[in-house]
GUVO-268734 format. One record per atom (N, C-alpha, C, O): x, y, z. Coordinates in steps of 0.1 Angstrom, whole numbers, plus 5000, padded with zeros to 4 digits. Layout:
// residues N
XYZ;...
This chain:
// residues 358
495751595371;495751705370;496651835372;497251845382;496751945362;498052015361;497352135371;496252175369;498352185382;497952305389;498152395379;499252395372;497052485378;496852635367;497752735373;498152825367;497952705386;498952835391;500652795390;501552875389;500852685389;502052635384;502352685369;503352745365;500952645363;501552685344;501252805343;501752865333;500652895352;500553045351;501853105353;502353195345;502553065366;503953115368;504853085357;505553165351;504852985355;505752895340;505652965330;506652995323;504253015326;504253105316;504753245314;505053295303;504653275325;505053445327;506653405327;507253495322;507253325332;508553345334;509053275319;510253275317;508253235310;508453205298;508953305285;509853315277;507553385289;507253525283;508753585283;509253635273;509453585294;510753675298;511653615290;512353675283;511753495291;512853405284;512853425270;513753455263;511553405265;511353425251;512053595246;512753605236;511753685252;512353815251;513853805250;514553845241;514153755258;515653725262;516453665250;517553685247;515653565242;516153515230;516153595217;516753575206;515353685219;515453795211;514053805206;513753905200;512953695208;511753745201;510953825208;510853825220;510353915200;509654035207;507954015207;507154085212;507653905201;506253865204;506053725209;506853645204;505253695215;504953595221;503553555226;503253625236;502753485224;501353445226;500953285225;501553195217;499753265235;499653115235;498153085231;497253145235;498052965221;496752925220;496652785219;497552705217;495452775221;494952605220;495552545210;495952605200;495852375212;496052315202;494852245195;494952145187;493852305198;492352215192;492252285178;492952375174;491252195171;491052195161;490452315161;490152385171;490152385144;489752525145;489252495131;489852465121;487552515132;486752455119;486952595109;487252585097;486852725114;486952815105;488552775096;488552735084;489652785104;490852755100;491052625088;491552635077;490352515092;490352445082;489352465069;489552415058;488552535073;487452575057;488052645051;487752625039;489052755052;489552875048;490652805041;490752835029;491452715044;492652615039;492052525029;492552525017;491052465033;490152375021;489452475005;489352434993;489252575010;488852634999;489852704992;489652714980;491052764996;492252784992;492852694983;493352724972;492852554989;493152474978;492352444966;492652424954;491252424972;490152394959;490052484947;489652444936;490352584951;490552714938;491452724931;491552774920;492752634939;493952634932;494952684934;495952634928;495152814942;495452914945;497052934949;497753034949;497352764952;498452714962;499652704947;500852714949;499052684933;499952694923;500652534925;500052434930;502052524920;502752384919;503052354936;503552254939;502552454945;502952434958;502352284963;501552274972;502852184957;501952054959;501752004975;500751934980;503052044984;503152004995;501752065005;501251995014;501352185002;500352245005;498952155007;498052175015;498952064995;497951964993;498051855000;497151805006;499351795000;499551665003;499251655018;498751545022;499551735026;499451735040;498451825047;498751875058;497451845040;496351955041;496051865055;496451925065;495451765056;494751735067;495651755082;495351795093;496651705078;497751775088;498051885092;498251905104;498151985082;498052115082;496852205092;496952305098;496052135089;494552245098;494752255107;494452365111;495352145118;495152185135;496252115139;496452005134;497252185150;498052105158;497851965160;498651875157;496351965166;496151775170;496451715158;497251615159;496151735148;496151685136;497551605133;497651495128;498451695136;499651635136;500651585145;501751525143;499851635161;500351585171;499451555182;499651625192;498551465182;497251435192;497751485207;497051545215;499151455208;499651495225;499551625228;499551655239;499551725214;499751845219;498551905222;497551895215;498851985237;497852095248;497752275245;496952365247;499152275239;499252435237;499852455226;500452355221;499952575220;500952615210;501152765212;500352855213;502852755212;503152895217;503852945203;504552895195;503253055205;503553145189;504653265190;504553355198;505453265183;506553345186;507153435174;507453395162;507353565178;507653655161;509053725167;509353765178;509753705155;511253795157;511053885146;510653845135;511354055149;511254135141;512554125132;513654075135;512154215119;513054205110;512654345103;512554355091;512454425108;512254555106;513254625096;514354605100;513154675086;514054745075;514654885081;513754955086;515954935079;515955035081;515855115071;515755235073;515655055056;515755145049;514755125042;514255015045;513955205031;512855185022;513055065014;514055045007;512154965015;511954835007;511554884989;511854824979;510755004990;510355034976;511655124969;511655144957;512555164976;513455264968;513955224957;513855304948;514555104954;515055074940;513855054930;514054974921;512855104930;511855094922;512155164909;511655114899;512855294909;513055404902;514855384897;515455474891;515355234900;516755234894;516655084890;516954984897;516055084878;516054944870;517354844863;517254734856;518754934868;519654864867;520354764878;521254684876;519454804891;519454714904;518454644905;517254664901;518854524913;518354434918;517754454925;518254534933;515854394932;515354424938;515254284947;514754184942;515654284962;515654154969;514854194983;515154294990;514054104984;512954114997;513654135008;514654065008;513254215019;513654265026;514154135037;515154135043;513254025037;513553905046;514753825040;515353735046;514953875028;516153745020;517453855022;518453785018;517753955024;518754065022;519954005034;521153995032;519453965048;520753915054;520553755058;520053675050;520953725070;521453565073;519753515070;518753585070;519953375068;518453285068;517953285081;518453255091;516853315078;515853345095;515753185098;515853155110;515653095088;515452965094;516252885105;515852805113;517852945102;518452915111;518352995123;518152935134;518253125123;518353195137;517253185148;517253185160;516153165138;514853145146;514852995152;514552965163;515252935144;515152775151;516152745162;515852685172;517352795160;518152785170;517452845182;517452775193;516952975181;516253045192;515452965202;515752965214;514052885193;513652835195;513852695203;513152665212;514852635198;515352545204;515852555220;515652485229;516552695218;517252695231;515952725245;515752685256;515152815236;513752815245;512952655251;512652615263;512852615240;512352455243;513352375254;512852305263;514652405251;515552345264;515152395278;514652325287;515352525278;514452655291;513552535296;513552445305;512852575289;510852505292;510952375298;510652355310;511552295290;511552155294;512052145311;511452085320;513252225312;514152195326;513252285336;513152235347;512652395333;511652485343;510552395345;510352365357;510052345337;509052225338;509252125349;508452085357;510452075346;510951965356;510852025370;510151965378;511552135373;511852165381;510452235393;510652255405;509352235384;508152275390;507352125391;506152115395;507852025389;507351905392;506351855379;505551755380;506451915371;505951845354;506851765345;507551785335;506551655352;507351545346;506851515327;505851565322;507751445322;507351415307;507151505296;506851465285;507151655299;507151755293;507851735276;509051725272;506651715268;507251705254;506851855242;505951935242;507751845236;507551975229;508251955214;509151865212;507752035204;508152015192;508452165184;507652265184;509252165181;509752325175;509352345159;509752245153;508752445152;508552475138;508952595135;508552685142;509952615123;509752715115;509552705104;510552665098;508352725094;508152745080;508452645072;508352665060;509052515077;509452405071;508352285074;508452175068;507652305080;506552175084;505052235081;504852355077;504052135083;502852165077;502452225093;502152165103;502652345092;502252435103;501652545099;502252595089;500352615104;499752735096;500252845108;499452865117;501552905107;501752985116;501153095116;501053145128;500553165105;499953305106;498453285114;498153365122;497653185109;496653185116;496453125131;495453145138;497453055136;497953045147;498553175157;498053195168;499553245151;499953375152;498653445160;498653475172;497853465151;496453545154;495453465164;494853535172;495353355165;494653285176;495453285190;494853265201;496953325190;497753335199;497953515206;498553575215;497253555196;497153735200;498353805197;498453905203;499453775185;500553845181;500253935173;500854035173;499153905166;498454025150;497153935147;496453845153;497254005134;495953965127;496353925115;497353995111;495853825105;495953815091;495353905082;494253875079;495754005077;495554115071;495154095057;495153985053;494654185049;493954185037;495054125026;494754075016;496254135031;497554045020;497653925025;498553855022;496753885035;497053745042;498353755050;498553635053;499053805053;500153765061;499853845074;498953935074;500553805086;500353865098;500453995103;501554045101;499554085110;500154215110;499954245124;498954205131;500954305129;500954335145;501054465147;501954525140;500254525156;499954665161;501654735164;502054845160;502454645170;503654695175;504554655163;505654715163;504454585154;505654515146;505254535130;506054485122;504154595128;503654595115;503754475110;503454385117;504154455095;504454315087;505454255087;505854165080;506354325100;507654255097;508054165109;508854195117;507354045109;507553965119;507753825111;506953795102;509253725114;509253605112;508553525127;508753545138;507953445123;507153345127;507753215130;508453165122;507353135144;507953045150;506852975157;505753035159;506952835161;505552795169;506452665176;507152585169;506152665191;506752535198;504852465199;503852535200;504952335197;503752275201;504352205219;505452155222;503352215226;503952125239;502552065243;501452095240;503051945253;502051885261;501651965275;501051905284;502052115276;501752165290;500652245285;500652295274;499352245295;498152345289;498352445295;498052455307;498952535288;499152665289;497352735290;496452675284;497252835296;496252925292;496353015283;497353085282;495353025274;495553065261;495053215261;493953255267;496053285253;495453405253;494453485246;493553415242;494453595244;493053645239;493453665220;494453715215;492453585214;492953605200;492853755195;491953835200;493653785187;493553915180;492553925172;492253835165;491854065171;491154105164;491154185150;491254305154;491054185139;491154245129;491354435130;490554505135;492554485125;492354615126;492754695115;493254815115;492354605102;492454685087;491654765085;492054875082;490354745088;489254855085;489254875071;489554775064;488955005065;488554995052;489754995044;489754985032;490955025052;492355025040;492054935031;491254845033;492954955019;493254875011;494354895004;494454864992;495354965011;496954985005;497454875002;498354884993;497254775005;498054604999;497654564990;498554504983;496054554985;495254524973;495654594964;495754534953;495954734965;495954824950;497554814950;497954844938;498554794960;499854784954;500454664950;501654654950;499754564946;500154454944;500354444928;499354454922;501554434921;501954494907;501054384898;500554404887;500954244904;500354124893;498954114897;498454014894;498154204903;496854174913;496654034916;495853964911;497454014927;497553864933;496253864940;495753744940;495353974949;494553944953;493053964948;492454064946;492753834947;491053824942;490453874946;489853954939;490053894962;489553944971;490553974986;491453914992;490054084989;490454145003;490753975013;489953885013;491853975019;492153825028;492453675017;492553565021;492453735004;492853604994;493953614985;493953704977;494853524986;495853544976;495953434968;496253324973;495853454956;496153364945;497753344944;498253434938;498453254947;499653264947;500253254932;501453274929;499253234923;500153184913;500053304904;500153294892;499953424909;499853564905;501053624914;501453734909;501653584925;502053674936;503553634928;503853524923;504253744929;505853794924;506753684936;507853634933;506253674949;507453624954;506853454952;507653374957;505953394947;505653274942;506453244928;507053144924;506253344922;506753354907;508153324906;508553234898;509053414917;510453444916;510853334924;511953294920;510353254936;510953174942;510653024942;511552934941;508853004944;508652894942;508352814928;508152684928;508252884919;507652844907;509552814897;510552884897;509252714892;510152644883;510552654872;511752654868;509152664861;509652694850;509552834843;509852934849;509152844831;509352984828;508153074836;507053034840;508753214836;507753294840;506353334831;506653414822;505053284832;504253324822;504553474820;504553554829;504653524804;504353634796;503653744805;504153844807;502553714810;501353844813;502053864826;501553964831;503053814834;503553874842;504753954845;504954004855;505553944832;507053934830;507254094831;508254124836;506454174826;506654324827;506354384841;506954474846;505254324847;505154374860;506054334872;506054384883;506654244868;507654184878;508754294881;509054314892;509154374871;510054494874;511454434876;511854334869;512254474884;513654444883;513554374900;514654374906;512654324905;512154194917;513054064909;512854024898;513854034918;514553914914;514353804923;514553694920;514153844936;513653744949;512853814952;512953944953;511553744956;510353794964;509953914959;510253954948;508954014969;508354124967;507754164981;507154094989;508154324984;507754354991;506654444994;506454485005;505754474984;505154594982;503854564990;503654684995;503154504993;502054454997;502254495012;501454565018;503354445018;504054435032;504254585034;503554655043;505254645024;505854755024;504754915029;504955005037;503654885020;502754985022;501854985033;501155085033;501554905041;500754865058;500654985064;501555005073;499955075062;500055165076;500555135090;501155215096;500355005094;500754935107;502054975109;502555015120;503054975094;504254965097;504555105106;505555095113;503955205105;504555335114;504955335125;505755415131;504255205131;504955165145;506055125147;506655165157;506255045139;507554925140;508754995142;508955095135;509654955149;511055005150;511954945148;512054845154;512854975138;513654885129;514954835144;515454725144;515154915152;515854915162;515454775171;516254705178;514154745169;513654605173;513454485169;512854395173;514454505157;514954395146;516054305150;517054365153;516254195150;517054105154;518254135147;518254115135;519754185154;520754225141;521054085133;521654095123;520753975137;521253845126;520053915111;520353865100;519353965111;518553995101;519154115096;518454165088;520154175098;520354315092;520954275075;521654175072;520554365069;520754355055;522454335051;523254415058;523054255043;524054255041;524554375029;523954375018;525454455031;525554595021;525654535004;525154604995;526154425001;526154374988;524554344985;524354374973;523654294989;522354304986;521354394988;520154374986;522054504994;520754634994;520654664981;519454674978;521454674971;521254754957;522254674949;523254734944;522154534947;523254474938;522954534922;521854574918;524254534916;523554544900;523454434895;524154334897;522154454884;522054304877;523254274868;523154154863;524154344866;525154304857;525954244861;526354154854;526554264874;527054174879;526454024885;527353944888;525353974887;524353894890;524153794876;524053674877;524153844865;523953774854;525053714849;524953634840;526053744854;527253644850;527553534860;528453454858;526853514872;527153424882;526953274876;525853244872;527953194874;527853084875;527452984886;526953044895;527552874888;526852764900;527952804912;527552844923;528952804910;529952794919;529952964924;530152984936;529953044918;529653204918;528353214925;528353274936;527453174922;525953184930;526153134944;525953204954;526852994943;526752944957;527552984967;527352954978;528753074963;529653124972;528853294974;529053364984;528153334967;527653474973;526653434978;526453504988;525653344977;524353314988;524653224998;523753185005;526153185003;525853095013;525653145024;526353245028;524653075032;523853105046;523153205041;523353305048;522253215030;521153305028;520053245020;520153165011;519053295025;517653215020;517953205003;517353114996;518453264999;518053314984;518853164976;518553124964;519653094983;520552994981;519552844976;519952754968;518352854983;517752704981;517352744964;517352634958;517052854958;516052844946;517352794932;517052774920;518652784938;519552754929;520052874917;519452974914;521152824912;521452944900;520852954887;520753064880;520252844884;519252854871;518052974872;517953064865;517352934883;516152994887;516353164893;515553254890;517553184901;517853284902;518253384890;518053504889;518853304881;519353394868;518453414858;518553504850;517453324859;516153334850;515253474858;514353524851;515453514869;514653614876;515353724872;514853834868;516753704872;517553844868;517553904853;517854024849;517053784845;517153794831;515753884829;515753994823;514553844834;513353944834;513754044839;513354144832;514254084848;514654224856;515554284845;515754404845;516054204836;517154314824;516454354813;516554444805;515354254813;514654264801;513454374802;512754424793;513354414815;512454534822;513354674821;512854784822;514454654821;515554754827;515454904813;515355024814;515754794801;515954924791;517554954789;518055014780;518154914798;519754944801;520854864791;521154754793;521254934782;522354894773;523354814775;523754724768;523854864791;525154784795;524854654799;525754574804;523254604797;523054474800;522854354791;522554234793;523254434780;522854344766;523654234765;523254124764;525054274765;526154174766;526054064773;526353954769;525554094785;525753944793;524453914792;524353784793;523253964789;521753894787;522353784774;522253664774;523053874764;523353784748;523953674752;523553574746;524753654759;525753534764;524953414772;525453304773;523753434777;522953344783;521653294770;520853204773;521753354760;521053284751;521353144751;520353064752;522453114750;522952974749;523352914760;524452864761;522552914770;522752854784;522352734784;521252714778;523052624791;522252504790;520652444796;520052334795;520552564804;519152524809;518152614801;518052744801;517452554797;516252564783;515552704791;515452804784;515252704804;514352784811;515252964809;514853074807;516452914811;517453034812;517553124797;517453244795;517853004788;518053064779;517153114770;517553174760;515453074772;514253144768;514253264774;514253374767;514353274789;514653374794;515353494789;514753604788;516753464785;517453534780;516953584764;517253694760;516353504757;515953534742;514953624745;514953704736;513853654755;513153734756;513753884767;513153984766;514753874773;515253984776;515854064763;515654184761;516453974755;517354024746;516654114736;517054224733;515354034732;514654114726;514454244728;514654334721;513754214742;513054384748;514354474749;514154594748;515454444750;516654544750;516854584735;517154694731;516554474729;516854554715;515954654709;516354764704;515054624712;513654734708;513654864719;513254974717;514154824730;514254974737;515155064737;515155174743;516755014725;517655104723;517755124712;518655214709;
């Protein structure tokens, strides 16, 4: 039987150490199954709202609870790192010749930064636990690449609540948190679960350009611009192309309009996530001419690199077709003979749109 006084003291020191590692939010949740969490995941998958993200369904049983993945887990340590932007994420809407990149992808890849901090924190916890006489403490760390439901676990741990846009909202940091989790065998006392503070607000619902929310708290990823520009591999469906505007990687609209962001302070953001100057308002003309080598060089160390040059240029072509900018016609026309058929089709579409607009 583990002494609760020992784990409580260790928990308090862990909170301080997490802050020293750059985490602005930390909470503790039980690793036990949650029937509500399981039901909501199953309903979402059964409705097909995950689109072509087959991994969501392939490992649904493991995803539904920490113990389903790792039966030895006793606690979940949920952590958040702030990436609050210093600029208005919606400012480029009025500049169709510029490319809009989601705030989270304008700086260094968050996977690397958060995971390194989690690993350092995990090593610290093992050492401190052994010093307190807790032997054979085991841990697993996760950042968005394993079947872990970070957002509902974050709510269970008191970091925030899943808003009507389905993302986690914090009273202190708004919608701007990167989430990570540590599963561990130490039975930490759980924190109080956060309650919903959305009230009657529907700003995130009405802001969505493609109407991706069939109801509050429900997201149809197949209609989401983030899904369409990042996860979706084929041609972007015609019905969404105009609504995508000049967004070439992700979309911040539902996050940016959340009233709780007024409490978020950009000074709390981890400096590793500061936007690169060249990604704040890049010219579409410069992005359209990227070959594979140029793309890899430009986005080295960026999360954008993972979608590859072809999907990226496809997105830029949709933005070009929406721009009515004559200077983009030549680079678009050059891509109509691109070896990738998806790129070539997007170029044909963009060229016809530009020709009609000029």
